[in-house]
C-alpha positions as CSV (number, residue, x, y, z in Angstrom):
1,L,10.5,2.0,-0.1
2,A,8.9,4.8,-2.1
3,L,12.2,6.8,-2.0
4,Y,14.3,4.0,-3.4
5,A,11.7,2.9,-5.9
6,D,11.6,6.5,-7.2
7,A,15.4,6.6,-7.3
8,V,15.4,3.4,-9.4
9,R,12.9,4.9,-11.8
10,R,14.9,8.1,-12.1
11,R,18.4,6.7,-12.3
12,P,18.6,2.8,-12.4
13,S,21.9,1.7,-10.9
14,L,23.2,-1.2,-8.9
15,R,23.4,0.9,-5.8
16,H,19.7,2.0,-6.0
17,A,18.6,-1.5,-6.8
18,L,20.5,-3.0,-3.9
19,A,19.1,-0.3,-1.5
20,L,15.5,-0.9,-2.7
21,G,16.0,-4.7,-2.3
22,A,17.4,-4.3,1.2
23,V,14.6,-2.0,2.3
24,G,12.0,-4.3,0.8
25,G,13.5,-7.3,2.5
26,L,13.7,-5.4,5.8
27,Q,10.0,-4.4,5.5
28,I,9.0,-8.1,4.9
29,T,11.0,-9.3,7.9
30,E,9.4,-6.9,10.3
31,G,6.5,-9.3,10.8
32,H,3.8,-7.5,8.9
33,P,3.8,-8.8,5.3
34,Q,0.4,-7.2,4.7
35,I,2.0,-3.8,5.1
36,V,4.3,-4.7,2.2
37,H,1.2,-5.5,0.2
38,V,-0.4,-2.1,1.0
39,S,3.0,-0.3,0.4
40,L,3.2,-1.8,-3.1
41,Y,-0.1,-0.2,-3.9
42,A,1.1,3.2,-2.7
43,V,4.5,2.8,-4.6
44,A,2.7,1.7,-7.7
45,A,0.5,4.8,-7.6
46,L,3.5,7.0,-7.0
47,L,5.4,5.4,-9.9
48,A,2.3,5.8,-12.2
49,Y,2.1,9.4,-11.3
50,R,5.8,10.0,-11.9
51,L,5.8,8.1,-15.2
52,S,2.9,10.2,-16.5
53,A,5.1,13.3,-16.6
54,R,5.9,14.5,-20.1
55,R,9.7,14.4,-19.5
56,E,9.4,10.8,-18.2
57,R,7.4,9.7,-21.2
58,R,10.2,10.8,-23.5
59,R,12.7,8.8,-21.5
60,L,10.5,5.7,-21.7
61,R,10.8,5.8,-25.5
62,S,14.3,4.4,-25.1
63,A,14.2,0.6,-25.0
64,R,17.6,0.6,-23.1
65,H,16.2,2.8,-20.3
66,V,13.1,0.6,-20.0
67,A,15.3,-2.5,-19.8
68,R,17.6,-1.0,-17.2
69,V,14.6,0.1,-15.0
70,S,12.9,-3.3,-15.4
71,A,16.1,-5.2,-14.6
72,A,16.7,-3.0,-11.5
73,F,13.1,-3.6,-10.2
74,V,13.3,-7.4,-10.8
75,G,16.7,-7.6,-9.2
76,S,15.4,-5.6,-6.2
77,A,12.4,-7.9,-5.8
78,L,14.7,-11.0,-5.9
79,L,17.1,-9.5,-3.4
80,A,14.2,-8.7,-1.1
81,L,12.8,-12.3,-1.3
82,L,16.3,-13.7,-0.8
83,L,16.9,-11.6,2.3
84,S,13.5,-12.4,3.8
85,A,13.5,-16.1,2.9
86,P,14.2,-17.3,6.4
87,Y,11.3,-15.3,7.8
88,L,8.9,-16.2,4.9
89,L,9.7,-20.0,5.1
90,S,9.2,-20.1,8.8
91,A,6.0,-18.0,8.5
92,Y,4.7,-20.4,5.8
93,E,5.3,-23.4,8.1
94,L,3.5,-21.6,11.0
95,F,0.6,-20.7,8.6
96,Q,0.2,-24.4,7.7
97,R,-0.3,-25.3,11.4
98,S,-2.6,-22.4,12.2
99,E,-6.3,-22.3,12.3
100,R,-6.5,-20.5,9.0
101,G,-4.0,-22.8,7.4
102,A,-5.9,-25.9,8.5
103,H,-8.8,-24.9,6.2
104,D,-8.6,-25.4,2.4
105,A,-10.8,-22.5,1.4
106,W,-9.2,-19.2,0.4
107,A,-12.4,-17.5,1.4
108,F,-12.0,-18.6,5.0
109,A,-8.5,-17.1,5.2
110,T,-9.6,-13.8,3.6
111,R,-13.1,-13.5,5.1
112,F,-12.5,-10.2,6.8
113,R,-13.8,-7.5,4.5
114,F,-14.2,-3.8,4.7
115,L,-17.8,-2.8,4.2
116,P,-18.2,0.5,2.3
117,E,-20.3,2.1,4.9
118,N,-17.5,1.8,7.4
119,I,-15.9,4.8,5.8
120,L,-18.2,6.8,8.1
121,T,-15.9,5.9,11.0
122,L,-13.3,8.3,9.5
123,G,-15.1,11.2,11.3
124,W,-17.5,9.5,13.6
125,P,-15.7,6.6,15.5
126,Y,-18.7,4.9,17.2
127,V,-21.3,5.2,14.5
128,F,-21.9,1.5,14.7
129,G,-21.5,1.1,18.4
130,D,-18.6,0.6,20.8
131,A,-16.8,-2.7,21.5
132,S,-16.0,-1.6,25.1
133,N,-19.7,-1.4,26.2
134,A,-21.0,-4.2,23.9
135,T,-23.0,-1.9,21.6
136,Y,-21.0,-2.7,18.6
137,Q,-22.8,-4.7,15.8
138,P,-20.8,-7.9,15.2
139,Q,-22.1,-8.3,11.7
140,R,-19.8,-5.4,10.7
141,G,-16.8,-7.6,11.3
142,I,-14.0,-7.2,14.0
143,F,-14.2,-3.8,15.6
144,W,-10.5,-2.8,15.2
145,E,-10.4,-4.0,11.5
146,S,-13.4,-1.9,10.4
147,W,-12.6,1.2,12.4
148,L,-10.8,4.0,10.5
149,Y,-11.1,7.0,12.8
150,V,-8.8,9.8,11.9
151,G,-10.6,12.8,13.3
152,V,-12.6,15.7,12.0
153,V,-9.7,18.2,12.0
154,P,-7.4,16.1,9.7
155,L,-10.3,15.4,7.4
156,V,-11.1,19.1,7.0
157,G,-7.4,19.7,6.4
158,V,-7.2,17.1,3.7
159,A,-10.4,18.4,2.1
160,A,-9.0,21.9,2.1
161,A,-5.7,20.8,0.7
162,L,-7.4,18.9,-2.1
163,G,-9.7,21.8,-2.8
164,L,-6.9,24.3,-3.0
165,G,-4.9,21.8,-5.2
166,L,-7.9,21.3,-7.6
167,V,-8.2,25.1,-8.0
168,R,-4.8,25.3,-9.6
169,A,-4.7,23.8,-13.0
170,R,-1.2,22.4,-12.6
171,A,-2.0,20.7,-9.3
172,R,-4.8,18.5,-10.5
173,R,-2.7,15.3,-10.8
174,P,-1.6,15.3,-7.1
175,G,-5.3,15.3,-6.1
176,L,-5.9,12.4,-8.5
177,F,-2.9,10.6,-7.1
178,A,-4.1,11.0,-3.5
179,A,-7.6,9.7,-4.4
180,T,-6.1,6.8,-6.3
181,A,-3.7,5.9,-3.5
182,A,-6.5,6.1,-0.9
183,L,-8.7,3.8,-2.9
184,A,-5.9,1.3,-3.5
185,V,-5.0,1.2,0.2
186,L,-8.7,0.6,1.1
187,G,-8.7,-2.3,-1.4
188,A,-11.3,-0.8,-3.7
């Protein structure tokens, strides 16, 4: 998705727009529409980073280029919706008959929230207890939805990479991009 979105930004063409729409439609039909939602945050952060480059800002001064890029993205979104319409319509019908669809309140359907202190589970998985031995605190939400364990070694690696990147003056924006993307994925 990010590859074709960046290709559309760089050189808007029918081929790139069709490829982006096909990949978007395929991602929707894989049965996890929430992944599409999260992916859109990451792609938006990537595009914002790419558009902030000096050379790209010069290209955006051309109204024709902006119109071509906008038309390509709109066309891609429409193609993705068209390709995934059979799945989306059947999922909508199923949702209407499900427990969450039976209630009117949007708050009920979206009640699972990520508490900020659950970020501790990135490095310490059972800081709030373990579901397998009934020590998990249920007021924290569903165990697997509030558990982010990645491991200490990857976290140290990410911190070192960001630290090295921030040392170099030219590499400050990738660190900012990584932080923005992480916050967007976590829904902050």
